[in-house]
N, C-alpha and C positions, 0 to 999 in steps of 0.2 A: 505493498498501501502507499503510495508518496506520501512525502510530509506537508504538511501544507505552507505554503507560501510564509516565509514573518513578518513581519509588517515591514512595508521601505521606511527607513529613516538615514541621515545622514552617521549617526553611532554604527547604522547596519555596515553603511556604505567605506567606511574604517575599518570597521573589525576585520570585513575582505578586502581592504586597499592593508592592510600591515600584513598580515596571513601571505598576500599574496607576495610583496616584499619578500618576505624573511625569506620566503619558499622559493623564488629565481633567485635572490644574491645570498643569501645563506644568514650568516650572524649579523644584525647591528645590531648597535643600539638605540633608546628611544629618539633620543637628539636630532640621526641621523634619520629614524625613519619621519620623525615628522616635518624635516625640511624635503626629505621629498612629498609626503603627501602636499609640503605646507607649493613645490612647485606642480603640481600636478591640479588643485585646488587657487592656484592664486586666481585665475581673473573669473571668483568668485567669491574670495573669501571665506568660506566654510570651514576651518579645520583653525583650531587651537591649542596651544599647546595642553590647556588643561585634557579637553575633548580627548586628542590622541593618547593623553599619560592614563586615564581612563578609563579609557580602550584599552588599553597594555596592559594593565590591574587586572581588569575583566577577563581578558584572556590566559591572565597565569592563574588566574583564581580558579575560572573550567579547566585548567590544565590543555590550552590548547598551544601556550607558549611556555619559553622556560625562560632561566637564567641560562649562562652558558660561559662562561669570565667575565671579564673586567677590562677594561683602558685602562691605562692607566696616565695622568697628567691631562687630565680634562680636564679643563675650567675649573670645576668646583671639585679638584679631583679625583677625578673616576667614573668610569659608567659602565654601566651593568651591558656585555651585550644578552641580547636573548637569540633563541633558534626556534621556527616551529618547530613542534612534537606532531605525533601521528595522529592524533584526533585532531589537529589544527588542520594539518595535509586533509584528515577523513571529512575536516565541517567545508574545509575552501574548494574540495573535486565535487561536496555537495550544493554549497551552496554559489558556489563560481559560475558555474555553466547560468544557475538562473539569472545573476543578475546581469553577466552578461551582453545574455539576449534580452533582457528587458531593456537593457540600457542601449542596445544596437535596434531593438525595435523603436523606441521614441526617439535616439538621434534619426534612425530616418522618418519618422513620421514629422517630425520640426523639419529637419530638411527643406523635405519635400513643399511641405507650406514656407519657407520660407523664400524658396525657390520661384514658386507662386507669386506670392508678395513680390517678389525683385525684379521678377518678368513684367506683373503689371506694373510698376513701378514705373517699368525702364532702368532699372539698378543691372543692368547686364557686367559693369566690373561687377558685382557684388555677385551676380552669377557663376562669374571663373571662378574668384574667391570659392564657392562651394562645392565647385567642381572639382579643385585643386584639393581640397582637404577631403574630399571624399575616393578622391582617388589616392590620396597619402595613409588614409584609413585599411580601403583593401587592399596596397600595399601591405599597411605590417598585421592586417587578418590572413591576407598568403605567407609573409612567415613564419607566423604563426601556425596552419596548416600543413607546412612543409614538413618542421623541425615533427607536427607530432603525427603524419606518414614516415617520417623518416626512422623515428623511434619504433612505432608499431611494426614497420618492417624488420626491423636488426629485432625485434622480439621474436618474430615468425621463424627469420631465417634459422636464430639459434633454436625452436624450438622444433626444429624439424634437424 
């Protein structure tokens, strides 16, 4: 039976983003996670240090991330390194697909609406920007799909 979808919230998005960063990049400290999220959300000013550190604390309590060492010499004296756990990987695998499909559908809907609005307004430069952004996003998804297919091919070859 499929689990009910979570209520969409900024906290849920930040939770998935932190887990995704730790899964992709390996061990990171909280400040590095905050800076990466700040860069991604910079256009909307959605992320604050308190939100990021609150979500980190929740993820630790839930057993989805754990301490994995310490970086000496940081301005505050040092920073705890964090890593994703098997439980965090399982959560990311379960919820990640739901998130990116939701955002892809939403982005497509908005892009199509923006395209029609710019077309009616005669904003052809804006139309070119949308086309460039869409092409760039498609290329990024293509790279992800290629990596998945390569990994899957390697697994099939090992099994035979």
